[in-house]
C-alpha positions in Angstrom: 76.9 151.3 93.5 76.7 151.6 89.8 80.4 152.6 89.4 81.6 149.8 91.7 79.3 147.3 89.9 80.8 148.3 86.6 84.3 148.0 87.9 83.5 144.6 89.4 82.0 143.5 86.1 85.2 144.6 84.3 87.4 142.4 86.4 84.9 139.5 86.5 87.1 137.4 84.2 89.9 137.4 86.7 87.7 136.2 89.6 88.0 132.4 90.1 86.2 129.8 92.2 88.7 127.6 94.0 89.0 124.1 92.5 90.4 120.9 94.0 94.1 121.2 94.1 94.2 125.0 94.5 96.2 126.3 97.5 94.1 128.8 99.4 96.2 131.0 101.7 93.4 132.6 103.8 95.1 132.4 107.2 98.6 133.9 106.6 100.1 136.7 104.5 102.7 135.4 102.0 105.1 138.2 103.0 104.4 138.8 106.7 102.6 137.1 109.6 99.5 139.2 109.2 96.3 137.1 109.5 92.6 137.7 109.5 92.9 138.4 113.3 95.6 141.0 112.7 94.7 144.7 112.7 93.6 145.5 109.1 92.8 141.8 108.4 93.9 139.8 105.4 93.4 140.3 101.7 93.0 137.1 99.6 93.6 137.5 95.9 90.4 136.2 94.2 92.6 134.8 91.3 95.7 133.3 92.8 94.2 132.8 96.4 97.4 134.2 97.9 96.8 136.2 101.1 98.4 139.6 101.9 98.3 142.0 104.8 97.4 145.6 104.3 101.1 146.6 103.9 101.7 144.2 100.9 98.4 143.9 99.1 99.2 147.0 96.9 102.6 145.6 96.1 100.9 142.4 94.7 98.4 144.5 92.8 101.1 146.6 91.1 103.2 143.5 90.2 100.4 141.3 88.9 97.6 143.6 87.9 95.1 141.7 90.0 92.4 144.0 91.4 89.8 141.9 93.2 90.6 140.8 96.8 88.5 139.2 99.4 89.1 141.0 102.7 88.7 138.8 105.8 88.6 140.4 109.2 88.3 138.1 112.2 87.3 139.2 115.7 87.8 136.9 118.7 84.7 136.2 120.8 84.9 136.7 124.5 85.2 133.5 126.5 82.4 132.7 128.9 83.5 130.9 132.0 81.2 129.3 134.6 82.1 130.2 138.1 83.3 127.2 140.0 84.2 126.6 143.6 87.7 127.0 144.8 87.7 123.4 145.8 87.0 122.4 142.2 89.5 124.7 140.5 92.2 125.0 143.1 92.0 128.7 142.5 89.5 131.6 142.6 90.0 132.5 139.0 86.6 131.3 137.8 88.3 129.3 135.1 87.1 125.7 134.6 89.4 123.1 136.2 91.7 121.3 134.0 90.8 117.6 133.8 93.5 114.9 134.1 94.0 113.4 130.7 92.8 109.9 130.2 93.4 109.5 126.5 96.7 109.9 124.6 95.2 112.6 122.3 95.1 116.3 121.7 91.9 118.4 121.5 89.3 115.6 121.9 87.4 114.4 124.9 89.7 112.8 127.5 92.9 114.1 125.8 95.3 116.8 126.5 93.5 120.1 126.4 94.0 122.6 123.6 92.2 125.9 124.0 89.9 126.6 121.1 89.2 130.2 120.3 85.9 131.3 118.9 85.8 134.0 116.1 83.4 136.0 114.1 84.4 136.7 110.4 83.6 139.8 108.5 84.1 139.5 104.7 83.9 141.9 101.8 85.3 142.4 98.3 87.9 145.1 97.9 88.8 146.5 94.5 92.3 148.0 94.1 93.9 150.5 93.6 91.2 152.7 95.2 90.2 150.1 97.8 86.5 150.3 96.9 84.5 147.9 99.1 81.6 145.6 98.1 79.7 144.0 100.9 77.3 141.0 100.7 74.4 143.5 100.7 75.9 145.4 97.8 76.2 142.2 95.8 72.5 141.5 96.1 71.8 144.6 94.0 74.2 143.7 91.2 73.4 141.9 87.9 73.0 138.1 88.2 76.2 137.2 86.3 78.3 139.4 88.7 76.5 138.4 91.8 76.7 134.6 91.1 80.4 134.6 90.1 81.6 136.7 93.0 79.3 134.9 95.5 80.6 131.5 94.3 84.2 132.7 94.7 83.6 134.1 98.2 81.8 130.9 99.3 84.6 128.7 97.7 87.4 130.7 99.5 85.7 130.6 102.8 84.8 126.9 102.5 88.2 125.7 101.3 90.6 124.2 103.7 93.5 126.7 104.0 97.0 125.4 103.4 97.8 125.8 107.0 94.8 123.8 108.1 96.6 120.5 107.5 99.5 121.7 109.6 97.5 122.7 112.6 96.9 119.7 115.0 93.7 120.7 116.7 92.8 117.1 117.1 95.4 114.3 117.3 94.6 110.9 118.6 97.5 108.8 119.6 95.2 105.8 120.3 94.1 105.3 116.7 95.5 102.0 115.8 95.5 100.0 112.5 94.3 96.5 112.0 97.3 94.1 112.1 98.0 92.3 108.9 98.5 89.1 110.9 95.1 89.2 112.7 92.8 87.7 110.0 95.0 84.7 109.2 96.8 84.2 112.6 97.7 80.6 113.0 97.3 79.4 116.6 99.0 76.2 117.9 96.6 73.5 119.1 98.7 72.7 122.2 95.8 72.4 124.7 97.2 75.3 126.7 94.6 77.2 128.9 95.4 80.5 130.6 93.9 81.2 134.0 92.1 84.5 134.6 94.7 85.7 137.1 97.9 84.8 138.9 100.1 85.1 135.9 103.9 85.0 136.0 106.6 85.2 133.3 107.6 81.7 132.3 111.3 82.7 132.3 111.8 85.1 135.2 108.7 84.8 137.4 107.9 88.6 136.9 104.3 89.3 137.9 103.7 92.6 136.1 104.0 93.9 132.5 103.1 90.4 131.2 102.2 89.6 127.6 100.6 86.4 126.2 101.7 85.4 122.7 98.5 84.8 120.7 100.1 82.0 118.6 101.4 79.6 121.4 100.0 81.1 124.6 103.4 81.7 126.2 103.2 84.3 129.0 106.3 86.4 129.1 107.4 89.8 130.4 107.5 92.9 128.3 110.3 95.3 127.4 112.6 97.0 129.9 111.9 100.8 130.0 114.5 103.5 129.7 114.7 104.0 133.5 115.3 100.3 134.2 111.7 99.5 135.2 109.3 97.3 133.1 110.1 93.8 132.1 113.2 91.8 131.0 112.4 91.6 127.3 111.4 87.9 127.3 108.3 88.4 125.1 110.5 90.2 122.6 113.1 87.5 122.7 110.4 84.9 122.2 109.3 86.6 119.0 112.9 86.8 117.7 113.2 83.1 118.3 109.8 82.0 116.9 108.6 84.8 114.6 105.1 84.6 116.3 104.0 88.2 115.8 101.1 89.1 118.1 100.8 89.4 121.9 98.1 90.7 124.2 98.9 92.5 127.5 97.4 90.5 130.3 95.5 92.7 132.8 94.2 95.0 130.1 91.6 92.6 128.7 88.0 93.8 129.2 84.8 93.3 127.3 85.7 96.4 125.3 89.1 95.1 124.1 92.8 95.0 125.1 96.3 96.1 124.3 97.6 94.1 121.4 101.2 94.5 120.1 102.6 93.4 116.8 106.4 92.7 117.1 106.6 92.3 113.4 104.9 95.6 112.7 106.6 97.2 115.7 103.4 99.0 116.8 100.2 98.7 118.9 97.6 97.3 116.6 93.9 96.2 116.4 92.9 92.5 116.3 89.4 92.2 115.0 89.4 88.5 115.9 90.7 89.1 119.5 87.7 87.3 121.2 88.3 84.3 119.0 92.1 84.3 119.6 91.6 84.6 123.4 88.9 81.9 123.5 91.5 79.5 121.9 93.4 79.7 125.2 90.4 79.6 127.5 90.0 83.4 128.1 86.5 84.9 128.0 86.8 88.6 127.3 83.3 89.3 128.6 84.3 88.2 132.1 87.7 89.9 132.3 88.4 93.0 134.4 91.2 95.5 133.9 94.0 95.1 136.5 97.0 96.7 134.7 97.6 100.1 133.2 97.3 100.2 129.5 100.2 101.3 127.3 98.3 104.5 126.6 98.1 105.2 130.4 101.8 104.5 130.8 102.6 106.9 128.0 100.4 109.6 129.5 102.2 109.1 132.8 105.6 109.5 131.1 104.4 112.6 129.3 103.3 114.1 132.6 106.5 113.1 134.4 107.7 115.8 136.7 111.4 116.5 137.3 112.8 116.9 133.8 109.8 118.8 132.4 109.6 121.1 135.4 113.3 121.8 135.6 113.8 122.5 131.9 110.7 124.7 131.6 111.5 126.4 134.9 107.9 125.8 135.8 108.6 126.0 139.5 109.4 129.7 139.4 107.4 132.9 138.5 109.0 134.0 135.2 108.8 137.6 134.0 107.4 137.8 130.4 109.5 139.7 127.9 108.4 141.6 124.8 110.2 143.5 122.0 112.6 143.0 119.1 114.3 139.5 119.2 111.8 138.4 121.8 109.0 137.0 119.7 107.3 133.7 120.5 106.3 131.1 117.9 103.0 129.2 118.0 103.2 125.5 118.2 101.6 124.1 115.1 101.3 120.6 116.5 104.6 119.0 117.5 106.5 121.9 115.9 108.5 122.9 119.0 111.7 121.3 117.5 111.4 123.7 114.6 110.6 126.7 116.8 113.6 126.1 119.1 116.1 125.7 116.2 114.9 128.7 114.3 115.0 130.9 117.4 118.6 130.0 117.9 119.6 130.4 114.3 118.2 133.9 114.1 120.3 134.9 117.1 123.4 134.2 114.9 124.6 137.4 113.0 125.2 135.5 109.8 121.5 134.5 109.5 120.3 138.0 110.6 122.4 139.8 108.0 121.5 137.3 105.2 117.8 137.3 105.7 116.4 139.8 108.2 118.6 142.8 107.4 117.8 142.3 103.7 114.1 141.7 104.3 112.7 144.5 102.1 115.1 143.8 99.3 114.2 140.1 99.3 110.5 141.0 99.4 111.0 143.2 96.3 112.7 140.4 94.5 110.2 137.7 95.5 108.5 135.8 92.7 104.7 136.1 92.0 104.1 133.2 94.4 106.3 134.0 97.4 104.8 131.2 99.4 107.0 128.7 97.5 110.2 130.7 97.6 112.8 129.6 100.2 114.6 133.0 100.6 111.4 134.9 100.9 109.9 132.6 103.6 113.2 132.5 105.6 113.4 136.3 105.4 109.8 136.6 106.5 110.5 134.4 109.5 113.6 136.3 110.4 111.9 139.6 110.2 108.9 138.3 112.2 111.2 137.1 115.0 113.6 140.1 115.2 111.4 143.1 114.4 109.3 143.0 117.5 106.1 143.6 115.5 104.5 140.5 116.8 106.1 140.5 120.3 103.1 141.9 122.1 100.8 140.6 124.9 97.7 138.8 123.7 94.7 141.0 124.3 91.9 139.5 126.4 88.5 140.6 125.1 86.9 139.8 128.5 89.1 142.5 130.1 87.6 146.0 129.6 90.8 147.8 130.6 93.2 145.3 129.1 94.9 142.2 130.6 95.8 142.8 134.3 99.3 141.3 134.2 100.9 139.6 131.1 101.6 135.9 131.7 104.1 135.5 128.8 101.5 134.7 126.1 102.2 136.6 123.0 100.5 137.3 119.7 103.7 135.7 118.3 104.0 134.2 114.9 102.6 131.0 113.4 105.2 129.8 110.8 102.7 127.7 108.8 104.0 128.6 105.4 107.6 128.2 106.4 107.0 124.8 107.9 105.1 123.6 104.9 107.9 124.8 102.6 110.9 123.4 104.5 109.1 120.1 105.1 107.8 119.6 101.5 108.8 116.2 100.2 110.5 115.1 103.4 109.1 111.9 104.9 109.3 113.2 108.4 109.4 117.0 108.5 106.3 117.1 106.2 104.3 115.4 109.0 102.9 116.6 112.3 105.0 114.1 114.3 107.6 115.2 116.7 111.1 115.2 115.3 114.8 115.3 116.3 115.9 119.0 116.6 119.4 118.0 115.6 118.2 116.3 112.4 116.0 119.3 111.6 119.0 121.6 112.1 121.1 119.7 109.6 118.1 119.5 107.2 117.7 123.2 107.3 121.4 123.9 106.9 121.3 121.6 103.8 118.5 123.7 102.4 120.5 126.9 103.0 123.5 125.4 101.3 121.4 124.6 98.2 119.8 128.0 98.1 123.0 130.1 98.7 125.1 129.0 95.7 125.8 132.7 95.0 126.3 135.4 97.6 126.8 135.0 101.4 126.1 131.6 102.9 125.1 131.9 106.6 125.6 128.2 107.2 129.4 128.8 106.8 129.1 130.1 110.4 128.8 126.4 111.6 130.9 124.7 108.9 134.3 123.3 109.9 136.8 120.7 108.7 137.5 117.5 110.6 140.8 115.6 110.2 140.7 111.9 110.8 144.1 110.1 111.3 144.1 106.3 111.0 147.3 104.5 112.0 147.8 100.8 111.0 149.0 99.1 114.2 151.0 96.5 112.2 152.9 98.8 109.9 152.6 102.1 111.9 151.8 103.9 108.6 149.1 106.5 108.7 146.2 107.8 106.5 144.8 111.3 106.7 141.3 112.3 105.5 139.3 115.5 105.9 135.5 116.0 105.9 133.1 118.8 106.4 130.9 118.8 109.5 128.5 121.2 111.2 128.0 119.5 114.6 130.3 118.0 117.2 128.7 114.9 118.6 129.8 114.4 122.2 129.5 110.9 123.7 128.2 110.4 127.3 130.5 107.9 129.2 128.0 106.7 131.8 130.7 104.8 133.7 132.2 108.2 134.6 129.2 109.3 136.7 130.3 111.0 140.0 127.3 109.9 142.0 127.4 106.1 141.5 126.4 105.3 145.0 123.3 107.5 144.8 122.3 105.9 141.5 122.8 102.4 142.9 120.6 103.2 145.9 117.8 104.5 143.7 118.0 101.4 141.6 117.9 99.2 144.7 114.8 100.9 145.9 113.1 100.5 142.5 113.9 96.8 142.5 112.3 96.4 145.9 109.2 98.2 144.7 109.8 101.3 146.9 109.2 104.8 145.7 112.6 106.1 144.6 113.4 109.7 144.0 114.5 110.8 140.5 118.3 110.6 140.5 120.3 111.6 137.4 123.7 110.5 136.6 126.2 113.4 137.0 128.7 113.2 134.2 131.7 115.6 134.1 131.9 117.6 130.8 135.7 116.8 130.9 134.9 113.1 130.8 132.7 113.6 127.7 135.5 115.5 126.0 138.0 112.8 126.9 135.8 110.2 125.4 135.6 112.2 122.2 139.3 112.6 122.0 140.5 109.2 122.9 141.7 107.0 120.0 139.1 104.6 118.6 140.2 101.1 118.0 139.3 99.6 114.6 139.4 95.9 114.7 138.6 95.1 111.1 140.7 97.7 109.3 142.0 96.7 105.9 145.6 97.9 105.7 146.9 98.7 102.2 150.4 98.5 103.7 150.1 94.8 104.7 147.3 93.9 102.3 145.2 92.3 105.0 142.8 93.1 107.8 144.4 94.2 111.0 143.8 96.6 113.9 144.2 100.4 113.6 143.6 103.5 115.8 141.5 106.5 114.6 141.9 109.9 116.1 139.7 112.9 115.2 140.8 116.5 115.4 139.6 119.9 114.2 141.3 121.0 111.0 139.5 124.4 111.4 137.4 126.1 114.0 134.0 127.7 113.0 132.7 131.0 114.1 129.9 129.2 115.9 130.2 125.7 117.3 127.3 123.3 117.8 127.7 120.5 120.3 125.2 117.6 120.5 125.0 115.6 123.6 124.5 112.0 122.5 121.7 111.3 125.0 119.8 108.9 122.6 121.4 105.5 122.3 120.6 101.8 122.3 120.6 99.5 125.4 122.2 96.1 125.5 118.9 94.7 124.2 119.1 97.2 121.2 116.0 99.0 122.5 116.3 102.8 122.0 116.6 104.8 125.2 117.4 108.3 126.4 120.1 108.8 129.0 118.8 110.8 131.9 122.0 112.7 132.7 123.2 116.0 134.1 126.4 117.3 132.5 128.3 120.4 133.9 128.5 122.1 130.5 130.9 125.1 130.8 130.1 128.7 129.8 133.5 128.9 128.0 135.5 126.4 126.0 139.1 126.4 124.8 139.6 123.8 122.1 142.9 125.0 120.7 144.6 121.8 122.0 142.4 119.8 119.7 143.6 121.4 116.5 144.9 118.9 113.9 148.6 118.9 113.0 148.6 116.9 109.8 151.3 114.5 108.8 154.0 114.2 111.4 157.7 114.5 110.5 159.1 111.1 109.5 155.6 109.5 109.4 154.9 107.3 106.4 151.5 107.3 104.7 149.5 104.2 103.8 149.5 103.5 100.1 146.3 104.5 98.2 145.2 101.0 97.3 141.5 99.9 97.6 140.7 96.7 99.5 139.8 93.6 97.5 136.1 93.0 96.8 134.3 90.2 98.5 133.9 87.7 95.7 132.7 84.1 95.1 135.2 81.6 93.6 133.7 82.5 90.2 135.4 85.8 89.6 133.0 86.6 86.8 130.2 87.1 89.3 129.9 90.8 90.0 127.3 90.9 92.7 128.3 90.3 96.4 127.2 87.1 98.0 125.8 88.2 101.4 124.4 86.2 104.3 120.7 86.9 103.7 119.7 85.8 107.2 122.1 88.2 108.8 120.9 91.1 106.6 117.3 90.2 107.5 118.0 90.1 111.2 119.7 93.5 111.1 116.8 94.9 109.0 114.3 93.7 111.6 116.1 95.8 114.2 115.1 98.9 112.2 118.4 99.7 110.5 118.4 100.8 106.8 118.7 97.9 104.3 121.8 99.3 102.6 123.5 99.8 105.9 122.7 96.1 106.8 124.2 95.0 103.5 127.3 97.0 104.0 127.7 95.7 107.5 127.6 92.1 106.3 129.9 92.8 103.4 132.6 94.7 105.3 132.7 92.1 108.0 133.1 89.3 105.5 129.9 87.3 106.3 131.2 86.6 109.8 127.9 86.7 111.6 125.4 88.9 113.4 127.7 90.1 116.2 130.5 91.4 114.0 127.9 93.0 111.7 126.2 94.7 114.6 129.5 96.0 115.9 130.2 97.5 112.4 126.8 99.2 112.4 127.3 100.7 115.9 130.7 101.9 114.8 129.5 103.5 111.6 126.0 104.8 112.5 127.2 108.4 112.4 128.9 108.0 109.0 127.4 110.4 106.4 127.0 107.5 103.9 125.7 105.1 106.5 122.5 104.4 104.5 124.0 105.0 101.0 123.9 102.1 98.5 126.6 99.5 98.7 129.0 100.1 95.8 131.6 97.4 95.1 135.0 97.8 93.3 134.7 96.2 89.9 130.9 96.2 89.7 129.2 97.8 86.8 127.7 100.4 89.2 131.0 101.0 90.8 133.2 104.1 90.8 134.1 105.7 87.5 131.2 104.2 85.5 128.6 107.0 86.0 128.3 108.9 82.7 128.4 112.6 82.8 124.9 112.9 81.5 123.5 111.1 84.6 125.2 113.3 87.1 122.8 115.3 89.2 123.0 119.0 88.5 121.8 119.6 92.0 124.7 117.6 93.4 127.2 119.4 91.1 125.9 122.8 92.2 126.1 121.9 95.9 129.7 120.9 95.6 130.6 123.9 93.5 129.0 126.2 96.0 131.5 124.9 98.6 134.4 126.3 96.6 135.3 123.5 94.2 135.4 123.7 90.4 132.7 121.9 88.3 135.4 119.6 87.0 136.4 118.6 90.5 132.8 118.1 91.5 132.2 115.9 88.4 135.2 113.8 89.3 134.0 113.3 92.8 130.5 112.3 91.8 131.8 109.9 89.1 134.1 108.3 91.7 131.2 107.8 94.1 128.3 106.8 91.7 126.5 110.2 92.0 126.0 109.9 95.8 126.4 113.4 97.1 127.5 112.5 100.7 130.1 109.9 99.6 131.3 112.3 96.9 131.9 115.0 99.5 133.8 112.6 101.7 135.9 111.5 98.7 136.8 115.1 97.6 137.8 116.1 101.1 140.1 113.1 101.3 141.8 114.0 98.0 142.4 117.7 98.6 146.1 117.3 97.7 145.3 115.8 94.3 142.8 118.4 93.2 145.2 120.4 91.1 146.2 117.5 88.9 142.7 116.0 88.4 142.1 114.9 84.8 138.4 115.2 84.3 137.9 115.4 80.5 134.4 116.7 80.5 133.2 117.8 77.1 136.7 117.3 75.7 138.3 119.7 78.2 141.0 118.6 80.6 141.2 119.9 84.1 144.1 122.1 83.2 142.3 123.6 80.2 139.1 124.2 82.1 141.1 126.1 84.8 143.2 128.0 82.4 143.8 131.6 83.3 142.8 131.3 86.9 144.0 129.8 90.2 142.4 126.5 91.3 139.9 127.0 94.0 141.3 126.5 97.5 138.8 123.8 98.5 135.8 124.1 100.9 135.0 127.6 102.2 135.4 127.4 106.0 136.0 130.1 108.5 138.9 129.6 110.8 140.2 131.2 113.9 141.0 130.6 117.6 139.2 127.7 119.3 137.9 129.7 122.2 134.2 129.9 122.7 131.4 131.1 125.0 128.0 129.6 125.4 125.1 131.7 124.0 122.2 129.2 123.5 121.1 125.7 124.2 118.1 123.5 123.2 116.7 121.1 125.7 114.5 118.1 125.2 111.9 116.6 127.6 110.6 113.1 127.1 111.8 109.6 126.5 112.6 109.8 122.8 113.3 112.4 120.1 110.0 111.2 118.5 107.9 112.5 121.5 108.1 115.0 124.2 108.8 118.7 123.9 111.7 121.1 123.1 112.5 124.6 124.5 115.5 126.8 124.0 117.4 129.3 126.1 119.3 132.1 124.5 121.6 134.7 126.1 120.5 138.2 125.3 123.2 140.5 126.6 123.8 139.3 130.1 120.2 137.9 130.5 119.3 134.3 129.7 115.8 134.1 128.0 113.6 131.0 127.8 111.7 130.5 124.5 108.9 128.0 125.2 106.9 128.2 121.9 104.7 131.3 122.4 106.0 132.1 125.8 109.1 134.3 126.1 110.4 135.0 129.6 113.5 136.0 131.5 115.1 132.8 132.7 115.8 132.5 136.4 117.6 129.1 136.5 118.7 128.2 133.0 119.1 124.3 133.2 122.5 124.3 131.3 123.3 120.9 132.7 120.3 119.2 130.9 120.6 120.5 127.3 120.6 118.5 124.1 122.2 120.9 121.6 124.6 123.6 122.8 125.6 126.6 120.7 128.9 128.5 121.3 130.3 131.6 119.5 134.0 132.4 119.1 135.5 134.9 121.5 138.7 137.0 121.0 141.8 135.0 121.8 
């Protein structure tokens, strides 16, 4: 071992001990999905702490000169099952019976079960390029200085939390609640009210279940109405909105151990450390109370186990044939990452993404920086190669089976996109967490990242990009205004009043009201009705007409100015009820396999049609014209904010409705919720922060590059950002509504006019969009199960040839009954006209 010892001593200065803040990638190769469990194990650089599979460790050595790597090989221990009776397990498999969850949690006692694998690790130091090995026994014979440094580095690497550790939800407790900020100093009215230990009724509607007692005044009122029409009538919520009394306890959940306490002000279940004292104030002794109602946790668990939607979408009632091979690779759920898994599976079935990333995989790997874990192109290419190559689409080997697994059940080795998830979520307030997310929002977030990282060369997101033409006609002058904007998704409304099974729905509702057990009945909405709702003119009641210089009514119609190669349709299942409580529409829509949208192509200005003059509406001012800031009704802004809307959106709603009250402001918000600048800052004409005042020096280079990447010149991008105070989304809207004026823009940046800066070349044609016939065929859809985009589960179905395939995280199977009527996002591709 003398030679190896000398070599190790010569590289000792490059061997580091992990320090706080160091990222230790010991679970995943930076360039592939090799891991310590993979054949050949993982090599962790003892200087940079990046991990590499056997195929890429030499590449890293040649590029960086690093020689010392910690090789980690991990072997799964066989599981030991106790034989149980058939009565206990409902099967003769010998596997332990699955207990019914009693706690809204994952991986802890009483929660939803997560199988924990047990492993044995084998570690040794490997010196490149000759791959000389140094075991722990070999280290014991080496000089003290070598043994101590190398041993400390090994111990530090093995003890450090890997980067992926924070992403893996092995234990998640949905019942962990925070102390309410109102609990300690809660003021209780001394009104002499005493609450009996039973026999409660809502003081407004006489409801006898789902009752909440306000801890300030002792009012007993019913809770919120649930998405399916059950629950209460919102009287406890209305009482809070009228009085501001924040805390309420759910009657029937009070026991000596505690109770359900909700804070309307904090909009969450909370802890109240003074609950015994607060209950005693109204004559309730916690120590004598017994539980008579299901807790909110039990209700949530029941919802999460709801049959019907879950079983239909996951096709759990049929025996599905597992599939393996290229393009059939499953993705491990990293803890509420099914939204990411479903979106990326669909995107890498699109040729543009395949050719950009997967087909160029080796080239992109060769061009990767020294730390590929932080490089967007590298990680996307790595994901694409992992999904399409088939290298990881193999059945999971069971170490308890001597001759291999008897019959594959769909479980794959698959890939765990930990590095990818960390990178695309970095800095984002939602996608950087382990909470469930909206698949549509993640799709747009990822497309935005692709746009920023494809400013030169092919841009695969162009496959989805299309132009929308909006035509607004002033009903008083009959003059029109045309604008264009870029979009990536068609949002299809769901007209519930067009359901074809109204009588069946009414009967189910009647049975629920009478307390009978009603079957699950979904509203059946024709797809044609959804398209009609999308195409019908929208009435604008507070439109400021530049032709008549006053507010009047107008109609807005939306049409396609171009048709993309691939069309994404979102069914707007998530909406607000009449009480402004978010809910999901439980509907079945007969989405067709083919679409012909040619009749929806925009035609532009009509012959003889007059256009509205380009004049801005007057600002909302006080009588003192010197005052620049808007005078807004603070109470209305506050009320809107308490409903959960962004502050800037609330300010704009009050401003654009002229301080006319909460109803008109709320109508404005519901009309403009889908606007790209919905939450952008309110910018007023004539204010110091208004259009045209942003200096060139303060313009975001990132924003400039994004607009330039879409086919516009830097001067045009500068003009747009200046006009809209450096807000990217508003600048894009502005530039697309001024396409006819681009050639004559006078930008004067750095002493150059637009004409001078464009000398010698043609002006760019505008945004790069692909166009063609509007005929499409369905090739994929993503479905959501659950009551909200913030909870539940996503799966996707993708058509491979003539076979529909279901991708349910790590399970990939041939689909028997693809639930095309219950999707959330639908993906179509263009077909020949």
